[in-house]
C-alpha positions as CSV (number, residue, x, y, z in Angstrom):
1,M,0.6,9.5,14.8
2,V,-1.3,9.9,11.5
3,R,-4.5,7.8,11.5
4,I,-5.6,6.0,8.3
5,D,-9.2,4.9,8.9
6,V,-11.1,2.1,7.2
7,A,-12.7,4.4,4.7
8,Q,-9.3,5.6,3.5
9,R,-7.9,2.1,3.3
10,R,-10.9,1.1,1.1
11,A,-10.3,4.2,-1.1
12,R,-6.7,3.2,-1.6
13,L,-7.7,-0.3,-2.4
14,G,-10.2,0.7,-5.0
15,V,-7.9,3.2,-6.7
16,R,-4.5,1.4,-6.5
17,H,-5.8,-2.0,-7.4
18,A,-7.5,-0.7,-10.5
19,L,-10.9,-1.6,-9.3
20,A,-12.7,1.7,-8.8
21,V,-12.1,2.7,-12.5
22,R,-12.1,-0.2,-14.9
23,D,-10.2,1.5,-17.8
24,D,-8.1,0.2,-20.7
25,R,-5.0,-0.8,-18.7
26,T,-2.6,-3.4,-20.3
27,P,-2.0,-6.7,-18.6
28,V,1.4,-5.5,-17.4
29,E,-0.2,-2.3,-15.9
30,V,-2.8,-4.4,-14.0
31,A,-0.3,-6.9,-12.7
32,R,2.0,-4.0,-11.6
33,A,-0.9,-2.4,-9.7
34,V,-1.1,-5.5,-7.4
35,V,2.6,-6.4,-7.6
36,A,1.8,-9.9,-8.9
37,L,-1.2,-11.9,-9.8
38,H,-1.9,-15.2,-7.9
39,A,-1.5,-18.0,-10.5
40,T,-2.0,-21.2,-8.6
41,D,-5.3,-21.5,-10.5
42,P,-4.7,-20.4,-14.1
43,A,-8.2,-19.0,-14.3
44,T,-7.4,-16.5,-11.6
45,V,-4.9,-14.7,-13.8
46,F,-7.4,-14.1,-16.6
47,L,-10.4,-13.2,-14.4
48,A,-8.3,-10.9,-12.2
49,L,-7.1,-9.0,-15.3
50,R,-10.5,-8.9,-16.8
51,A,-11.9,-7.4,-13.5
52,R,-9.5,-4.5,-13.8
53,S,-9.4,-3.6,-17.5
54,A,-12.3,-3.0,-19.8
55,S,-10.3,-3.7,-23.0
56,L,-8.8,-7.1,-22.3
57,D,-10.0,-10.4,-23.8
58,V,-8.5,-13.8,-23.6
59,A,-6.4,-13.3,-26.7
60,A,-4.9,-10.1,-25.4
61,I,-3.9,-11.7,-22.1
62,E,-2.5,-14.8,-23.8
63,H,-0.5,-12.4,-26.1
64,A,1.1,-10.8,-23.1
65,L,1.9,-14.2,-21.5
66,Y,3.1,-16.1,-24.4
67,A,3.8,-13.9,-27.4
68,D,5.4,-10.6,-26.3
69,R,6.2,-12.3,-23.0
70,S,5.8,-9.1,-21.0
71,L,4.4,-11.2,-18.1
72,V,6.1,-14.3,-16.7
73,R,4.8,-17.1,-14.5
74,M,7.1,-18.1,-11.6
75,L,7.2,-19.6,-8.1
76,G,7.6,-16.8,-5.6
77,M,6.5,-15.8,-2.1
78,R,5.3,-18.7,0.1
79,R,6.2,-21.2,-2.7
80,T,3.1,-19.8,-4.5
81,M,2.8,-19.4,-8.2
82,F,2.5,-15.8,-9.5
83,V,2.3,-14.0,-12.8
84,L,4.2,-10.7,-12.7
85,P,5.7,-8.1,-15.0
86,L,8.9,-9.4,-16.5
87,E,10.9,-6.5,-15.1
88,E,10.0,-7.6,-11.6
89,A,11.1,-11.2,-12.2
90,A,14.7,-10.7,-11.0
91,V,13.5,-9.1,-7.8
92,V,11.0,-11.9,-6.9
93,H,13.6,-14.5,-7.9
94,A,16.3,-13.1,-5.6
95,A,13.9,-12.2,-2.8
96,A,11.8,-15.3,-2.7
97,S,12.3,-18.0,-5.5
98,R,15.9,-18.8,-4.6
99,A,14.9,-19.7,-1.1
100,V,12.1,-21.8,-2.5
101,A,14.6,-23.7,-4.6
102,A,17.0,-24.2,-1.7
103,E,14.3,-25.5,0.6
104,A,12.9,-27.8,-2.2
105,R,16.4,-29.2,-2.9
106,R,17.0,-30.0,0.7
107,R,13.7,-31.9,0.9
108,Y,14.3,-33.8,-2.4
109,V,17.8,-34.8,-1.4
110,K,16.4,-36.2,1.9
111,L,13.7,-38.1,0.1
112,L,16.3,-39.6,-2.2
113,T,18.6,-40.5,0.7
114,D,15.7,-42.1,2.6
115,A,14.9,-44.1,-0.5
116,G,18.4,-45.5,-0.5
117,I,19.8,-43.4,-3.3
118,A,23.2,-42.0,-2.4
119,G,24.5,-38.7,-3.8
120,G,21.0,-37.3,-4.3
121,G,22.3,-33.7,-4.7
122,A,24.6,-34.7,-7.5
123,L,21.9,-36.7,-9.2
124,L,19.5,-33.8,-9.2
125,S,22.1,-31.5,-10.6
126,E,22.9,-33.9,-13.3
127,L,19.3,-34.3,-14.3
128,E,18.6,-30.5,-14.1
129,D,21.5,-29.9,-16.6
130,A,20.3,-32.7,-18.9
131,A,16.7,-31.5,-18.8
132,E,17.7,-27.9,-19.5
133,A,19.9,-29.0,-22.4
134,A,17.0,-31.1,-23.8
135,L,14.7,-28.1,-23.6
136,L,17.2,-25.8,-25.3
137,V,17.2,-28.2,-28.2
138,R,13.4,-28.4,-28.4
139,G,12.8,-24.8,-27.7
140,V,9.3,-25.5,-26.2
141,A,8.3,-28.8,-24.5
142,T,6.1,-30.4,-21.9
143,G,7.6,-32.2,-18.9
144,A,6.7,-35.5,-20.4
145,E,8.6,-34.7,-23.6
146,I,11.7,-33.7,-21.6
147,S,11.5,-36.9,-19.6
148,A,11.4,-38.8,-22.8
149,D,14.7,-37.1,-23.8
150,V,16.2,-37.8,-20.3
151,P,14.9,-41.2,-19.4
152,K,16.7,-41.2,-16.1
153,M,14.1,-38.6,-14.9
154,R,11.5,-41.4,-15.0
155,T,13.2,-43.6,-12.4
156,T,10.7,-44.4,-9.8
157,L,11.3,-44.4,-6.0
158,S,9.2,-44.9,-2.9
159,V,8.4,-41.9,-0.9
160,P,5.8,-41.4,1.9
161,G,2.5,-41.7,0.3
162,G,3.5,-44.0,-2.6
163,E,5.8,-44.1,-5.6
164,T,7.0,-41.2,-7.7
165,N,9.7,-40.3,-10.1
166,V,12.0,-37.2,-10.0
167,S,10.7,-35.6,-13.2
168,P,8.4,-33.0,-11.4
169,W,11.1,-32.3,-8.9
170,V,13.6,-31.5,-11.6
171,M,11.2,-29.2,-13.4
172,L,10.3,-27.4,-10.2
173,L,14.0,-26.9,-9.3
174,L,14.8,-25.5,-12.8
175,A,11.8,-23.1,-12.6
176,A,12.6,-22.0,-9.0
177,D,16.2,-21.4,-10.0
178,G,15.0,-19.2,-12.9
179,R,16.4,-21.5,-15.6
180,I,13.1,-22.3,-17.3
181,A,9.6,-20.7,-17.3
182,R,6.1,-22.0,-17.9
183,G,4.8,-21.1,-21.4
184,R,1.5,-21.7,-23.2
185,P,-0.3,-24.7,-21.8
186,R,-1.8,-27.5,-23.8
187,G,-5.5,-26.8,-24.0
188,G,-7.4,-23.6,-23.1
189,W,-6.7,-20.8,-20.7
190,T,-7.8,-22.8,-17.6
191,S,-5.3,-25.7,-18.4
192,T,-2.4,-26.6,-16.2
193,Q,-0.7,-28.9,-18.7
194,W,2.3,-26.5,-19.1
195,R,4.8,-26.3,-21.8
196,W,8.2,-25.1,-20.8
197,S,10.6,-22.7,-22.4
198,P,14.2,-21.7,-21.4
199,M,14.2,-18.5,-19.4
200,R,16.4,-17.0,-22.1
201,A,13.3,-17.0,-24.3
202,W,12.0,-14.3,-22.0
203,L,15.3,-12.7,-21.1
204,P,18.2,-13.4,-23.6
205,D,20.8,-12.8,-20.8
206,G,18.8,-14.7,-18.2
207,L,17.7,-13.4,-14.9
208,A,19.8,-10.6,-13.4
209,E,21.6,-11.8,-10.2
210,L,20.5,-9.5,-7.5
211,A,21.6,-9.6,-3.9
212,T,18.9,-11.2,-1.7
213,D,18.9,-8.4,0.9
214,E,18.5,-5.7,-1.8
215,A,15.8,-7.6,-3.6
216,R,13.8,-8.0,-0.4
217,V,13.9,-4.3,0.3
218,E,12.6,-3.6,-3.2
219,L,9.8,-6.3,-2.9
220,L,8.6,-4.6,0.3
221,R,8.7,-1.2,-1.4
222,L,6.4,-2.6,-4.1
223,W,4.0,-4.2,-1.6
224,L,3.7,-1.1,0.5
225,G,3.1,1.1,-2.6
226,A,0.3,-1.2,-3.6
227,F,-1.2,-2.5,-0.3
228,G,-0.1,0.1,2.3
229,P,-0.9,0.6,5.0
230,G,-0.2,-2.9,6.2
231,T,1.1,-4.4,9.3
232,V,4.2,-6.4,10.0
233,A,1.9,-9.5,10.3
234,D,0.6,-8.8,6.8
235,L,4.1,-8.6,5.4
236,R,5.2,-11.7,7.1
237,W,2.2,-13.6,5.7
238,W,2.5,-12.3,2.2
239,T,6.2,-12.8,1.9
240,G,6.5,-16.0,4.0
241,W,9.5,-14.5,5.7
242,T,10.4,-14.5,9.4
243,A,9.9,-11.5,11.6
244,A,13.6,-10.8,11.5
245,Q,13.8,-10.9,7.7
246,V,10.8,-8.5,7.4
247,K,12.4,-6.1,10.0
248,Q,15.7,-6.2,8.2
249,A,14.1,-5.5,4.8
250,L,11.9,-2.7,6.2
251,A,14.8,-0.7,7.8
252,P,16.2,0.9,4.6
253,L,12.7,2.0,3.6
254,K,12.1,3.9,6.8
255,P,8.4,3.3,6.7
256,V,6.1,5.6,8.6
257,E,3.9,4.2,11.4
258,V,0.2,5.0,11.2
259,A,-2.7,4.3,13.4
260,L,-5.4,1.9,12.0
261,D,-9.0,1.6,13.2
262,D,-8.7,-2.0,14.1
263,G,-5.8,-1.6,16.6
264,P,-2.5,-2.7,15.2
265,T,0.1,-0.2,13.9
266,G,0.2,0.1,10.1
267,L,3.1,1.0,7.9
268,V,3.3,3.2,4.8
269,L,6.1,4.5,2.7
270,P,7.3,8.0,3.8
271,S,5.9,9.5,0.6
272,D,2.5,7.9,1.1
273,V,1.0,9.6,4.2
274,D,-1.4,11.9,2.4
275,P,-4.9,10.7,1.9
276,V,-6.2,9.4,-1.4
277,P,-9.4,11.0,-2.7
278,A,-12.4,8.7,-2.4
279,P,-13.3,7.3,-5.8
280,D,-16.8,7.2,-7.3
281,P,-19.0,4.2,-6.2
282,W,-17.8,0.9,-7.7
283,V,-18.5,-2.8,-7.8
284,A,-16.3,-5.7,-8.8
285,L,-16.6,-9.5,-8.9
286,L,-13.1,-10.9,-8.2
287,P,-12.1,-14.5,-8.8
288,A,-10.9,-17.1,-6.3
289,L,-7.4,-16.4,-5.1
290,D,-7.5,-12.8,-6.4
291,P,-4.4,-10.8,-5.3
292,T,-6.5,-8.1,-3.5
293,P,-8.1,-10.2,-0.8
294,M,-5.0,-12.4,-0.6
295,G,-2.8,-9.4,-0.1
296,W,-3.3,-9.1,3.7
297,S,-3.5,-11.5,6.5
298,Q,-5.6,-9.1,8.6
299,R,-8.7,-8.7,6.6
300,D,-11.6,-7.6,8.8
301,W,-11.5,-4.0,7.5
302,F,-12.7,-5.2,4.1
303,L,-14.1,-8.7,4.8
304,G,-16.3,-8.1,7.8
305,P,-18.1,-11.2,9.1
306,H,-18.0,-13.1,5.8
307,R,-14.8,-15.2,6.3
308,T,-16.5,-18.5,6.9
309,A,-18.6,-18.4,3.8
310,L,-15.8,-17.1,1.4
311,F,-12.6,-18.8,2.6
312,D,-11.6,-22.4,2.8
313,R,-10.0,-23.9,5.9
314,N,-6.5,-23.3,4.5
315,G,-7.0,-19.5,4.0
316,N,-7.8,-19.6,0.3
317,V,-10.4,-17.1,-0.8
318,G,-13.2,-18.0,-3.2
319,P,-14.9,-15.7,-5.7
320,T,-16.0,-12.5,-4.0
321,V,-18.4,-9.6,-4.7
322,W,-17.1,-6.1,-3.8
323,V,-18.9,-2.8,-3.3
324,D,-16.8,0.3,-2.6
325,G,-13.8,-1.5,-1.1
326,R,-15.6,-4.1,1.0
327,V,-16.6,-7.7,0.4
328,V,-20.4,-8.0,0.4
329,G,-21.0,-11.5,-1.2
330,G,-19.7,-14.3,-3.3
331,W,-20.3,-15.7,-6.8
332,A,-19.9,-18.9,-8.8
333,Q,-20.3,-20.2,-12.3
334,R,-22.7,-23.1,-12.9
335,A,-22.3,-25.9,-15.4
336,S,-24.7,-24.1,-17.7
337,G,-22.3,-21.2,-17.8
338,Q,-24.5,-18.9,-15.8
339,V,-22.7,-16.7,-13.3
340,V,-24.7,-16.6,-10.1
341,Y,-24.1,-14.6,-6.9
342,R,-25.4,-14.0,-3.4
343,L,-25.2,-10.7,-1.6
344,L,-24.5,-11.3,2.1
345,E,-25.6,-7.7,3.1
346,D,-27.8,-4.9,1.9
347,V,-25.9,-2.8,-0.6
348,G,-28.8,-0.7,-2.0
349,R,-30.6,-0.9,-5.3
350,E,-28.1,0.9,-7.5
351,A,-25.1,-1.2,-6.3
352,A,-27.2,-4.4,-6.5
353,D,-28.1,-3.6,-10.1
354,R,-24.5,-3.1,-11.0
355,V,-23.5,-6.4,-9.4
356,A,-26.1,-8.1,-11.6
357,E,-24.8,-6.5,-14.7
358,T,-21.2,-7.4,-13.8
359,A,-22.1,-11.0,-13.2
360,A,-23.9,-11.3,-16.6
361,A,-20.8,-9.7,-18.3
362,I,-18.5,-12.3,-16.8
363,G,-20.7,-15.1,-18.2
364,D,-20.5,-13.5,-21.6
365,W,-16.7,-13.0,-21.3
366,T,-15.9,-16.6,-20.4
367,A,-18.2,-17.8,-23.3
368,A,-18.0,-21.6,-23.5
369,V,-15.4,-22.0,-20.8
370,R,-16.5,-23.2,-17.3
371,V,-14.5,-22.0,-14.4
372,T,-14.3,-24.1,-11.2
373,P,-11.9,-22.8,-8.6
374,R,-9.1,-25.1,-7.6
375,F,-9.9,-24.5,-3.9
376,R,-13.7,-24.7,-3.3
377,T,-15.2,-22.6,-0.6
378,P,-18.6,-23.1,1.1
379,L,-20.6,-20.4,-0.7
380,E,-19.0,-21.1,-4.1
381,R,-20.0,-24.8,-3.8
382,E,-23.5,-24.0,-2.8
383,L,-24.0,-21.5,-5.6
384,A,-22.4,-23.7,-8.3
385,S,-24.6,-26.6,-7.4
386,G,-27.9,-24.7,-7.2
């Protein structure tokens, strides 16, 4: 069995995730390098792109998201929000989003039934059609504006934890079904006050209807190309699928088993057995929820002993400092705008100087915007409040 050691895994990470060489890649090229950008926190998208391309500013990223629409924001794996290249949208929709929509629909119908509203499925379908029709008339609208056009969406009901209305449910179902997409938010690039557009604004013919099994195979091919070698446990975590679903989707790819330093058997595509040359020394400051540290469930080979300081209790990573493919510290932005960091191990004078330069550059890039991660981690809280 071929062995891929930690040094080789770190070399692949640096090269393939566009971290070892920060060149002039486009937003689409960067997103493709990591399959998809985590987008639960809007700031992650911008800072993850900035970390991997020297030529991108906020305007260029917003242009890709909202003007030429080469990137699309959608619910995908693990019911998580991602930003991904438009050409991958149909794959992610068929492989993951449809299941998200089906599970959400079942949950919402049960909540409606428990609240004494019969025919919950029919009601949701009625409201989805009405909301999409209202959006088609407006072209672009917020959820509140659509609810004003479809007053029935504002009907309140009691659910565990309090009262709600079905408006957010309807918008989530439309998005997960690929009928609408999040567009430019109200406010700046860290805002979550989304405006919505019909999916046909991105794709005139709508999303292609791919078979779920075929789409899952393609999604694993993309992941292995960007993150391989990885384990079955990594794939189960990243996709949110069962072991049987992962096994079924892997079979047509005929992945090659490789030995990893930390024990479990890794998988790579058949064409990806040869080693990747080690890149020149590099450093990077990655944002909270960056797709690189969130790409594997088994992270000791790049994270070392720093999990407690840099992850929250739910497994969300905070801002991290990287040197040559390993995590060596964390960073935060204070209310003053200053970007501060702490190295958790000795990286040498040259690397430490480059970390300091990179931190200062992030502060210049964000300008007057203050970035606070949606999920706070111990070291980030400590640094931000210092």
